[in-house]
Each structure stands twice: as C-alpha cells, then as structure tokens.
N, C-alpha and C positions, 0 to 999 in steps of 0.2 A: 443460600446456595448460589444465587446468581452473582453476588458480589465476589464470592470465592472463585467461581468459574471464570469471571472476567479477569480477576487478578492473576490467576494461573496462566490463562491464555496470554495476557499482556506481558507477563514475565518472559515467556518463551518467544513471543513475537518481537519484543524489544531486544532480546539477546541476538536473535537471528538478524535483525535490522542492523545492529551494531557490528556484527560479524561481516556483513556485506559491505558496510561503510569502510571498515578496516581493510578488507581485501581490495576494494576499489580505490584505496589511498585517498578517501574522502573527496572523490571527484563526483561530478554530476551523474555519472553513469550508475553509481551505487544507489542514489536516490531514485533514479529512473527505473532501475531494475526492481527495486523494492516496491515502488508504486505500481508498476505494470503487473508484476507477479502477484502482488497483494490484491489488485483488482480482479485478476483471474481467480484467485483463491476465494475471494468474497463472492464472486459470481457463482462459483461451484457450491459454496455454502448456501447461498440464497436458493439455488435450484433444488438442493436436497431439503432445505427447510420448507419450501413450498410444496414439495411432494410428501411432506410429513415424515421424512426419514431422519431428520435432525430434531432431537428433543430440545426443549427450552434451555436446559443446562448446557447442551452441546453447542447450541447457537451462541449462548453467552460466552462459552469458552473459546470457540473458534472464530465465529463471525465478529463478535464485539471485541473480545479480549485480544486474541492473536492478531487478527487482521487490523484491528484498530491501532495496536502498538507497532505492528510491522510496517504499515504504510506511514508515510511521513509528509503530510501536507505542510506542516510548519517548516520542515527542512526544505521542501520544494519552494515555498514562499521566500525563505531566506536566501537560497541559492539564486533564485530569479532576481531578487533585489540586488544581490551582489553583482550579478551580470549587468544590470541596469546602471548601478553606481560606477561600474568599470567601463561604462559606455559601450558594452557589447550587446547592442540592441538586437541585432539579427540573431545572435546566439540565444538571447533571452526569449525572443519570439519563437524561435524554432523549438526551444526547450518546452515552452508552454504548449505550443500547438502539437508537438510530437507526443508529449506526455498525455495530453487530453485525447488526441486522436487514437493513439495505440491502446490506451486504457479502455476507451469506449468500444473500439473494434474488438478487443479481446473479450470483453464482457459480452458483447453481442454474439460473438462466435460460440462462447460457452453456453449461452442461454437459448440459442436457436436449436 
C-alpha cells in the first residue's frame, strides 16, 4: 500500500511541478515557488502526522509522494550551477540564500 500511495502522490506532485515550470517559462521563479510552497505543504503534513491526524498511507501519499515529487532539489542544483557557469555569482548566491531562508522561515511559521 505504501508504494502505491507514494506513486499516486508522486504522479500528482510531478504534474503540478511541471505545470508551474511551464507557467513560469522555465525560469528560476518556478523552481523557487515549487520549493517554497512544497516546504510549507510538507511542514503542514509533518504537523498533522505528529498529531496523529495523518495515517501512514496518507503520509506516504502526501508527505513522501506528492511533496517529494513536487519539490525539486535536482532542478534547484542544476539552475544554481547554470548561474555559476554563466558567472552570475551574486544571483546564484541570492538564489541559494533566498531559497533556504524563505523555506526555513515558512516551515518555522507553520510549525510554531
């Protein structure tokens, strides 16, 4: 059951991630939006899981499957490297710092 839940969640997460990428014309902002909102969604899922309101299959579906496919660390890494290769060091540093800071702040605000 867990594998099926992860697969179904991953299916929908990856479709939504692709949709955001297309709407953002494959710019950095699409990845940034997916990673920030994915962090918030995962924080909400963790909150409900810790309270016992999310069953194991729901956690597998939403937390692992959907959020895992929706957020895009590999794309984030690739885009950062492209900025570095293009000698856009300040943009790369801002992208890294902004992604990390806003994600952590958003998760913190959801969990407090």
